[in-house]
DSSP file (Angstrom, degrees, kcal/mol; ACC not computed):
  #  RESIDUE AA STRUCTURE BP1 BP2  ACC     N-H-->O    O-->H-N    N-H-->O    O-->H-N    TCO  KAPPA ALPHA  PHI   PSI    X-CA   Y-CA   Z-CA
    1    1 A M              0   0    0      0, 0.0     2,-0.2     0, 0.0    34,-0.0   0.000 360.0 360.0 360.0 143.6   52.8  150.5   82.9
    2    2 A N  E     -A   68   0A   0     66,-2.2    66,-2.3    93,-0.0     2,-0.4  -0.598 360.0-124.1 -92.9 154.9   53.4  151.5   79.4
    3    3 A R  E     -AB  67  94A   0     91,-0.5    91,-2.5    64,-0.2     2,-0.3  -0.846  33.0-177.8 -99.5 138.1   51.3  150.5   76.4
    4    4 A Y  E     -AB  66  93A   0     62,-3.4    62,-2.2    -2,-0.4     2,-0.4  -0.904  22.6-146.4-132.8 159.0   53.0  148.7   73.5
    5    5 A E  E     -AB  65  92A   0     87,-2.6    87,-2.7    -2,-0.3     2,-0.5  -0.993  16.6-166.0-127.1 123.3   52.2  147.4   70.1
    6    6 A L  E     -AB  64  91A   0     58,-3.5    58,-3.3    -2,-0.4     2,-0.4  -0.941   6.5-178.2-113.8 125.0   53.9  144.2   68.9
    7    7 A T  E     +AB  63  90A   0     83,-2.7    83,-2.4    -2,-0.5     2,-0.3  -0.990  11.1 169.7-120.7 128.8   53.8  143.1   65.3
    8    8 A Y  E     -AB  62  89A   0     54,-2.2    54,-2.2    -2,-0.4     2,-0.5  -0.980  26.7-137.0-140.4 155.4   55.6  139.9   64.2
    9    9 A I  E     -AB  61  88A   0     79,-2.6    78,-2.9    -2,-0.3    79,-0.8  -0.940  17.5-157.7-115.3 126.1   55.7  137.7   61.2
   10   10 A I  E     -AB  60  86A   0     50,-2.9    50,-2.8    -2,-0.5    76,-0.2  -0.784  30.2-100.0-102.9 145.4   55.6  133.9   61.5
   11   11 A D  E >   -A   59   0A   0     74,-2.8     3,-1.1    -2,-0.3    48,-0.2  -0.410  24.3-141.1 -61.0 133.4   56.9  131.4   58.9
   12   12 A T  T 3  S+     0   0    0     46,-0.6    -1,-0.1     1,-0.2    47,-0.1   0.622  94.3  75.9 -75.7 -12.4   54.0  130.1   56.8
   13   13 A A  T 3  S+     0   0    0     72,-0.1    -1,-0.2     2,-0.0     2,-0.2   0.679  75.8  98.5 -70.1 -16.1   55.5  126.6   56.7
   14   14 A L  S <  S-     0   0    0     -3,-1.1    -4,-0.0    71,-0.1     5,-0.0  -0.527  82.1-116.8 -73.0 135.7   54.3  126.2   60.3
   15   15 A E     >  -     0   0    0     -2,-0.2     4,-2.4     1,-0.1     5,-0.2  -0.248  26.6-106.6 -69.6 163.0   51.0  124.3   60.6
   16   16 A E  H  > S+     0   0    0      1,-0.2     4,-2.4     2,-0.2     5,-0.2   0.888 118.2  49.0 -61.6 -42.4   47.9  126.0   62.0
   17   17 A T  H  > S+     0   0    0      1,-0.2     4,-2.0     2,-0.2    -1,-0.2   0.908 113.4  46.9 -65.4 -41.0   48.0  124.3   65.4
   18   18 A A  H  > S+     0   0    0      2,-0.2     4,-2.0     1,-0.2    -1,-0.2   0.868 111.4  52.2 -67.3 -36.1   51.7  125.0   65.9
   19   19 A R  H  X S+     0   0    0     -4,-2.4     4,-2.3     2,-0.2    -2,-0.2   0.915 109.1  49.2 -65.7 -43.1   51.1  128.6   64.8
   20   20 A K  H  X S+     0   0    0     -4,-2.4     4,-2.3     1,-0.2    -2,-0.2   0.891 110.9  50.9 -62.6 -39.5   48.3  129.0   67.4
   21   21 A E  H  X S+     0   0    0     -4,-2.0     4,-2.2     2,-0.2    -1,-0.2   0.882 109.5  50.4 -64.5 -39.0   50.5  127.5   70.1
   22   22 A L  H  X S+     0   0    0     -4,-2.0     4,-2.0     2,-0.2    -2,-0.2   0.909 110.7  48.5 -66.5 -42.4   53.3  130.0   69.2
   23   23 A I  H  X S+     0   0    0     -4,-2.3     4,-1.8     1,-0.2    -2,-0.2   0.909 113.2  48.0 -63.2 -42.0   50.9  132.9   69.4
   24   24 A E  H  X S+     0   0    0     -4,-2.3     4,-2.5     2,-0.2    -2,-0.2   0.859 107.5  57.0 -66.5 -35.6   49.7  131.7   72.8
   25   25 A K  H  X S+     0   0    0     -4,-2.2     4,-1.8     1,-0.2    -2,-0.2   0.921 109.1  44.5 -61.4 -45.2   53.3  131.2   73.9
   26   26 A F  H  X S+     0   0    0     -4,-2.0     4,-1.5     2,-0.2    -1,-0.2   0.848 112.3  52.3 -71.4 -32.5   54.1  134.8   73.3
   27   27 A S  H  X S+     0   0    0     -4,-1.8     4,-1.8     2,-0.2    -2,-0.2   0.905 111.3  46.7 -66.5 -41.0   50.9  136.0   74.9
   28   28 A S  H  X S+     0   0    0     -4,-2.5     4,-2.4     1,-0.2    -2,-0.2   0.814 106.8  59.0 -70.5 -29.6   51.7  134.0   78.0
   29   29 A L  H  X S+     0   0    0     -4,-1.8     4,-1.2     2,-0.2    -1,-0.2   0.893 105.3  49.9 -63.2 -39.6   55.2  135.3   78.0
   30   30 A I  H  <>S+     0   0    0     -4,-1.5     5,-2.4     1,-0.2     3,-0.4   0.944 113.9  43.4 -64.2 -48.5   53.8  138.8   78.3
   31   31 A T  H ><5S+     0   0    0     -4,-1.8     3,-1.2     1,-0.2    -2,-0.2   0.845 109.9  56.9 -68.8 -32.4   51.5  137.9   81.2
   32   32 A A  H 3<5S+     0   0    0     -4,-2.4    -1,-0.2     1,-0.3    -2,-0.2   0.783 105.6  51.9 -68.3 -26.4   54.3  135.9   82.9
   33   33 A N  T 3<5S-     0   0    0     -4,-1.2    -1,-0.3    -3,-0.4    -2,-0.2   0.071 131.4 -87.1 -99.8  24.4   56.6  139.0   83.0
   34   34 A G  T < 5S+     0   0    0     -3,-1.2    -3,-0.2     1,-0.3     2,-0.1   0.631  88.8 124.9  87.6  14.6   54.0  141.3   84.5
   35   35 A G      < -     0   0    0     -5,-2.4     2,-0.4    -6,-0.2    -1,-0.3  -0.461  51.3-137.6-100.8 176.1   52.2  142.5   81.4
   36   36 A E  E     -C   67   0A   0     31,-3.0    31,-2.5    -2,-0.1     2,-0.5  -0.968  13.4-137.9-137.8 118.2   48.6  142.5   80.3
   37   37 A V  E     +C   66   0A   0     -2,-0.4    29,-0.3    29,-0.2     3,-0.1  -0.644  21.0 178.6 -78.7 122.7   47.5  141.5   76.8
   38   38 A E  E     -     0   0A   0     27,-2.5     2,-0.3    -2,-0.5    28,-0.2   0.865  64.8  -5.1 -89.0 -43.3   44.8  143.9   75.6
   39   39 A K  E     -C   65   0A   0     26,-2.0    26,-2.7     2,-0.0     2,-0.5  -0.982  47.8-158.1-157.1 138.4   44.2  142.5   72.1
   40   40 A V  E     -C   64   0A   0     -2,-0.3     2,-0.6    24,-0.2    24,-0.2  -0.983  20.2-168.1-117.7 117.8   45.6  139.8   69.7
   41   41 A D  E     +C   63   0A   0     22,-3.8    22,-2.7    -2,-0.5     3,-0.2  -0.924  22.2 164.2-114.6 117.0   44.8  140.6   66.1
   42   42 A E  E     +     0   0A   0     -2,-0.6     3,-0.4    20,-0.2    -1,-0.1   0.124  45.1 110.9-111.6  18.0   45.3  137.9   63.4
   43   43 A T  E     +     0   0A   0      1,-0.2    -1,-0.1    20,-0.1     3,-0.1   0.747  69.1  63.2 -70.3 -22.5   43.2  139.5   60.7
   44   44 A W  E    S+     0   0A   0     -3,-0.2    -1,-0.2    17,-0.2    18,-0.1   0.925  82.3 161.9 -65.4 -42.1   46.2  140.4   58.5
   45   45 A G  E     +C   61   0A   0     16,-0.8    16,-2.7    -3,-0.4     2,-0.4  -0.216  47.1   3.1  64.6-146.5   46.9  136.7   58.2
   46   46 A K  E    S+C   60   0A   0     14,-0.2     2,-0.3    -3,-0.1    14,-0.2  -0.633  75.0 166.7 -82.0 125.0   49.0  135.3   55.4
   47   47 A R  E     -C   59   0A   0     12,-2.9    12,-2.5    -2,-0.4     2,-0.3  -0.945  40.1-103.6-137.2 156.5   50.6  138.0   53.2
   48   48 A R  E     -C   58   0A   0     -2,-0.3    10,-0.3    10,-0.2     2,-0.1  -0.647  41.3-124.7 -78.1 134.6   53.3  138.3   50.6
   49   49 A L  E     -     0   0A   0      8,-2.9     3,-0.1    -2,-0.3    -1,-0.1  -0.452  10.2-126.2 -78.8 153.1   56.5  139.9   51.9
   50   50 A A  E    S+     0   0A   0      1,-0.2     2,-0.3    -2,-0.1    -1,-0.1   0.819  95.6   6.0 -67.8 -31.0   58.0  143.0   50.3
   51   51 A Y  E    S-     0   0A   0      5,-0.1     2,-0.2     6,-0.0    -1,-0.2  -0.974  95.1 -85.5-148.1 158.4   61.3  141.1   50.0
   52   52 A A  E     -     0   0A   0     -2,-0.3     2,-0.5    -3,-0.1     5,-0.2  -0.449  35.0-164.4 -70.7 133.1   62.4  137.6   50.8
   53   53 A I  E >  S-C   56   0A   0      3,-2.1     3,-1.4    -2,-0.2     5,-0.1  -0.980  78.5 -15.8-118.4 117.3   63.5  136.9   54.4
   54   54 A N  T 3  S-     0   0    0     -2,-0.5    -1,-0.2     1,-0.3     3,-0.1   0.892 128.3 -56.5  54.4  42.7   65.5  133.7   54.8
   55   55 A D  T 3  S+     0   0    0      1,-0.2     2,-0.4    -3,-0.1    -1,-0.3   0.686 111.5 126.7  62.1  22.1   64.3  132.6   51.3
   56   56 A K  E <   - C   0  53A   0     -3,-1.4    -3,-2.1     1,-0.1    -1,-0.2  -0.908  37.7-176.9-107.6 135.8   60.6  133.0   52.4
   57   57 A V  E     +     0   0A   0     -2,-0.4    -8,-2.9    -5,-0.2     2,-0.3   0.499  68.3  50.7-109.3  -7.1   58.3  135.1   50.3
   58   58 A E  E     + C   0  48A   0    -10,-0.3   -46,-0.6    -5,-0.1     2,-0.3  -0.946  60.6 178.4-129.9 153.1   55.2  134.8   52.5
   59   59 A G  E     -AC  11  47A   0    -12,-2.5   -12,-2.9    -2,-0.3     2,-0.6  -0.977  30.2-119.6-149.0 160.9   54.6  135.3   56.2
   60   60 A Y  E     -AC  10  46A   0    -50,-2.8   -50,-2.9    -2,-0.3     2,-0.3  -0.918  33.1-146.4-106.1 116.4   51.7  135.2   58.7
   61   61 A Y  E     -AC   9  45A   0    -16,-2.7   -16,-0.8    -2,-0.6     2,-0.4  -0.630  16.6-176.5 -89.7 138.1   51.3  138.6   60.4
   62   62 A V  E     -A    8   0A   0    -54,-2.2   -54,-2.2    -2,-0.3     2,-0.5  -1.000   8.1-161.5-133.3 135.0   50.1  139.0   64.1
   63   63 A L  E     -AC   7  41A   0    -22,-2.7   -22,-3.8    -2,-0.4     2,-0.4  -0.976   9.8-175.9-118.7 126.2   49.4  142.2   65.9
   64   64 A V  E     -AC   6  40A   0    -58,-3.3   -58,-3.5    -2,-0.5     2,-0.5  -0.985  10.5-162.6-125.6 129.6   49.4  142.3   69.7
   65   65 A T  E     +AC   5  39A   0    -26,-2.7   -27,-2.5    -2,-0.4   -26,-2.0  -0.951  28.3 155.8-108.5 129.2   48.5  145.3   71.9
   66   66 A F  E     -AC   4  37A   0    -62,-2.2   -62,-3.4    -2,-0.5     2,-0.4  -0.961  38.0-130.5-149.7 163.7   49.6  145.0   75.5
   67   67 A K  E     +AC   3  36A   0    -31,-2.5   -31,-3.0    -2,-0.3   -64,-0.2  -0.907  42.4 136.2-113.1 145.8   50.6  146.9   78.7
   68   68 A G  E     -A    2   0A   0    -66,-2.3   -66,-2.2    -2,-0.4   -33,-0.2  -0.989  51.2 -70.1-173.9 171.4   53.8  146.1   80.6
   69   69 A P    >   -     0   0    0      0, 0.0     3,-1.2     0, 0.0   -36,-0.0  -0.222  53.9-101.2 -70.0 167.5   56.8  147.3   82.4
   70   70 A A  T 3  S+     0   0    0      1,-0.3     4,-0.3     2,-0.2    -2,-0.0   0.728 119.1  56.1 -65.3 -24.0   59.7  149.0   80.6
   71   71 A E  T 3> S+     0   0    0      1,-0.2     4,-1.4     2,-0.1     3,-0.3   0.652  86.9  82.2 -82.6 -15.6   61.9  145.8   80.6
   72   72 A L  H <> S+     0   0    0     -3,-1.2     4,-2.3     1,-0.2     5,-0.2   0.872  83.1  56.0 -63.3 -42.8   59.3  143.7   78.9
   73   73 A P  H  > S+     0   0    0      0, 0.0     4,-2.5     0, 0.0    -1,-0.2   0.885 106.2  52.3 -59.1 -36.7   59.9  144.6   75.2
   74   74 A R  H  > S+     0   0    0     -4,-0.3     4,-1.9    -3,-0.3    -2,-0.2   0.896 110.3  48.2 -64.3 -40.0   63.6  143.6   75.6
   75   75 A E  H  X S+     0   0    0     -4,-1.4     4,-2.1     2,-0.2    -1,-0.2   0.884 111.5  49.8 -68.1 -39.6   62.6  140.2   76.9
   76   76 A I  H  X S+     0   0    0     -4,-2.3     4,-2.5     2,-0.2     5,-0.2   0.933 110.6  49.5 -65.1 -45.7   60.1  139.7   74.1
   77   77 A E  H  X S+     0   0    0     -4,-2.5     4,-2.0     1,-0.2    -1,-0.2   0.879 109.8  52.5 -61.1 -37.8   62.6  140.6   71.4
   78   78 A R  H  X S+     0   0    0     -4,-1.9     4,-1.3     2,-0.2    -1,-0.2   0.933 111.7  45.0 -63.2 -46.2   65.1  138.2   73.0
   79   79 A N  H  X S+     0   0    0     -4,-2.1     4,-1.5     1,-0.2    -2,-0.2   0.865 113.3  49.8 -67.7 -36.2   62.6  135.3   72.9
   80   80 A M  H  < S+     0   0    0     -4,-2.5     6,-0.3     1,-0.2    -1,-0.2   0.842 107.1  55.3 -71.7 -32.0   61.5  136.1   69.4
   81   81 A G  H  < S+     0   0    0     -4,-2.0    -1,-0.2    -5,-0.2    -2,-0.2   0.826 107.8  49.6 -67.4 -31.2   65.1  136.2   68.2
   82   82 A I  H  < S+     0   0    0     -4,-1.3     2,-0.4    -5,-0.1    -2,-0.2   0.863  94.5  83.9 -73.6 -36.9   65.7  132.8   69.6
   83   83 A N    ><  -     0   0    0     -4,-1.5     3,-0.9     1,-0.1    -4,-0.0  -0.548  65.2-158.3 -75.4 122.8   62.7  131.3   67.9
   84   84 A E  T 3  S+     0   0    0     -2,-0.4    -1,-0.1     1,-0.2    -4,-0.0   0.607  86.4  66.6 -78.2 -11.4   63.4  130.3   64.3
   85   85 A N  T 3  S+     0   0    0    -75,-0.1   -74,-2.8   -74,-0.0     2,-0.6   0.614  83.9  83.3 -84.1 -12.3   59.8  130.4   63.2
   86   86 A V  E <   -B   10   0A   0     -3,-0.9   -76,-0.2    -6,-0.3     3,-0.1  -0.833  56.3-175.9 -93.6 118.3   59.6  134.2   63.8
   87   87 A L  E     -     0   0A   0    -78,-2.9     2,-0.3    -2,-0.6    -1,-0.2   0.929  66.1  -9.0 -79.9 -47.2   60.9  136.0   60.7
   88   88 A R  E     -B    9   0A   0    -79,-0.8   -79,-2.6   -35,-0.0     2,-0.3  -0.982  59.0-169.8-147.6 155.4   60.6  139.6   62.0
   89   89 A C  E     -B    8   0A   0     -2,-0.3     2,-0.3   -81,-0.2   -81,-0.2  -0.991   1.7-170.6-146.0 153.8   59.2  141.5   65.0
   90   90 A L  E     -B    7   0A   0    -83,-2.4   -83,-2.7    -2,-0.3     2,-0.5  -0.975   4.1-164.8-146.0 127.7   58.7  145.1   65.8
   91   91 A I  E     -B    6   0A   0     -2,-0.3     2,-0.4   -85,-0.2   -85,-0.2  -0.964   9.4-173.2-116.7 128.5   57.7  146.6   69.2
   92   92 A I  E     -B    5   0A   0    -87,-2.7   -87,-2.6    -2,-0.5     2,-0.5  -0.969  21.9-131.6-122.7 133.5   56.4  150.2   69.4
   93   93 A K  E     -B    4   0A   0     -2,-0.4     2,-0.6   -89,-0.2   -89,-0.3  -0.732  23.7-137.0 -82.7 127.1   55.6  152.2   72.5
   94   94 A L  E     -B    3   0A   0    -91,-2.5   -91,-0.5    -2,-0.5     2,-0.3  -0.755  15.1-145.9 -88.1 122.9   52.3  153.9   72.2
   95   95 A E        -     0   0    0     -2,-0.6     2,-0.3   -93,-0.1   -93,-0.0  -0.694   9.3-135.0 -88.8 138.1   52.3  157.4   73.5
   96   96 A E        -     0   0    0     -2,-0.3     2,-0.5     1,-0.0    -1,-0.0  -0.729  26.3-107.9 -92.1 143.5   49.2  158.8   75.1
   97   97 A K        +     0   0    0     -2,-0.3     3,-0.1     1,-0.2    -1,-0.0  -0.569  39.5 175.6 -71.9 120.3   48.0  162.2   74.2
   98   98 A K        +     0   0    0     -2,-0.5     2,-0.4     1,-0.2    -1,-0.2   0.791  61.0  43.9 -98.7 -33.4   48.8  164.5   77.2
   99   99 A H  S    S-     0   0    0      3,-0.0     2,-0.3     0, 0.0    -1,-0.2  -0.923  74.3-135.7-117.7 138.2   47.8  167.9   75.9
  100  100 A S        -     0   0    0     -2,-0.4     2,-0.5    -3,-0.1    -2,-0.0  -0.631  28.9-110.5 -87.0 151.3   44.7  168.8   74.0
  101  101 A V        -     0   0    0     -2,-0.3    -1,-0.1     1,-0.0     0, 0.0  -0.673  30.1-133.9 -82.4 127.4   45.0  171.1   71.0
  102  102 A K        -     0   0    0     -2,-0.5    -1,-0.0     1,-0.1     2,-0.0  -0.583  23.9-111.1 -80.7 142.6   43.5  174.5   71.6
  103  103 A P        -     0   0    0      0, 0.0    -1,-0.1     0, 0.0     3,-0.1  -0.353  41.0 -92.8 -69.1 154.4   41.3  175.8   68.8
  104  104 A R        -     0   0    0      1,-0.1     2,-0.1    -2,-0.0     3,-0.0  -0.389  45.1-106.8 -65.1 141.2   42.5  178.8   66.9
  105  105 A P        -     0   0    0      0, 0.0     2,-0.5     0, 0.0    -1,-0.1  -0.472  32.6-119.3 -69.6 141.8   41.4  182.1   68.3
  106  106 A V        -     0   0    0     -2,-0.1     2,-0.2    -3,-0.1     0, 0.0  -0.692  26.2-130.6 -83.6 126.8   38.7  183.8   66.2
  107  107 A R        -     0   0    0     -2,-0.5     2,-1.9     1,-0.1     3,-0.3  -0.524  16.8-119.1 -78.5 145.3   39.9  187.2   64.9
  108  108 A A     >  +     0   0    0      1,-0.2     4,-0.7    -2,-0.2    -1,-0.1  -0.556  56.4 146.6 -84.5  77.2   37.5  190.1   65.3
  109  109 A A  H  >  +     0   0    0     -2,-1.9     4,-1.7     2,-0.1    -1,-0.2   0.804  62.1  61.0 -83.0 -30.9   37.1  190.9   61.6
  110  110 A A  H  > S+     0   0    0     -3,-0.3     4,-2.1     1,-0.2     5,-0.2   0.911 101.4  49.3 -68.4 -44.9   33.5  192.1   61.9
  111  111 A P  H  > S+     0   0    0      0, 0.0     4,-2.1     0, 0.0    -1,-0.2   0.874 110.5  51.7 -64.7 -34.5   34.0  195.1   64.3
  112  112 A V  H  X S+     0   0    0     -4,-0.7     4,-2.0     2,-0.2    -2,-0.2   0.927 110.9  47.5 -65.8 -43.7   36.9  196.4   62.2
  113  113 A A  H  X S+     0   0    0     -4,-1.7     4,-1.7     1,-0.2    -1,-0.2   0.868 111.4  51.5 -65.1 -36.0   34.7  196.3   59.1
  114  114 A A  H  X S+     0   0    0     -4,-2.1     4,-1.5     2,-0.2    -1,-0.2   0.879 108.0  51.6 -68.6 -37.4   31.9  198.0   61.0
  115  115 A A  H  X S+     0   0    0     -4,-2.1     4,-1.4     1,-0.2    -2,-0.2   0.885 110.1  49.0 -67.0 -38.8   34.2  200.8   62.1
  116  116 A E  H  < S+     0   0    0     -4,-2.0    -1,-0.2     1,-0.2    -2,-0.2   0.852 108.2  54.2 -68.5 -34.0   35.3  201.4   58.6
  117  117 A A  H  X S+     0   0    0     -4,-1.7     4,-0.7     1,-0.2    -1,-0.2   0.853 109.4  47.9 -68.5 -33.9   31.8  201.5   57.3
  118  118 A E  H  X S+     0   0    0     -4,-1.5     4,-1.9     1,-0.2    -1,-0.2   0.809  99.4  68.6 -75.7 -30.4   30.8  204.2   59.9
  119  119 A A  H  X S+     0   0    0     -4,-1.4     4,-1.6     1,-0.2     3,-0.2   0.924  99.7  45.3 -62.4 -48.5   33.8  206.4   59.1
  120  120 A P  H  > S+     0   0    0      0, 0.0     4,-1.7     0, 0.0    -1,-0.2   0.862 111.5  54.5 -64.1 -31.7   32.8  207.6   55.6
  121  121 A A  H  X S+     0   0    0     -4,-0.7     4,-1.3     1,-0.2    -2,-0.2   0.880 106.3  51.4 -68.9 -34.8   29.3  208.2   56.8
  122  122 A A  H  X S+     0   0    0     -4,-1.9     4,-1.6     1,-0.2    -1,-0.2   0.863 107.2  53.9 -69.1 -35.0   30.6  210.5   59.6
  123  123 A E  H  X S+     0   0    0     -4,-1.6     4,-1.1     1,-0.2    -1,-0.2   0.885 106.0  51.7 -67.8 -38.4   32.6  212.5   57.0
  124  124 A T  H  < S+     0   0    0     -4,-1.7    -1,-0.2     1,-0.2    -2,-0.2   0.828 108.7  51.5 -68.6 -30.2   29.6  213.1   54.8
  125  125 A V  H  < S+     0   0    0     -4,-1.3    -1,-0.2     1,-0.2    -2,-0.2   0.865 106.8  54.4 -72.2 -35.3   27.6  214.4   57.8
  126  126 A A  H  <        0   0    0     -4,-1.6    -1,-0.2     1,-0.3    -2,-0.2   0.741 360.0 360.0 -71.4 -22.5   30.5  216.8   58.7
  127  127 A E     <        0   0    0     -4,-1.1    -1,-0.3    -5,-0.1    -2,-0.2   0.502 360.0 360.0 -78.5 360.0   30.5  218.3   55.2
């Protein structure tokens, strides 16, 4: 199963109980289609939009992190497109880090400096 992040904006004209029902509807849609909701974050809340969408200047932001099969994002986008209370939605696939970054190799600067320091001393002994 893939991990996804879903962000959607709900119309602020919707009452709080209806908004909670809508959020629960989309969460149950994820679980009904073989997905697993990890987290629903509503802390962004009501915000001013950067530009007007359908003559609305404010929206209620919701962030959902979930796991699901590859077909699930298409189904969620279809259902959100049908619902007139959802202004915009965006689903992003979260990539897991597969390779660790190796640290840079340390250059041997100290032995080279030590070899150069010994060379002039050897020349003075030879004279």
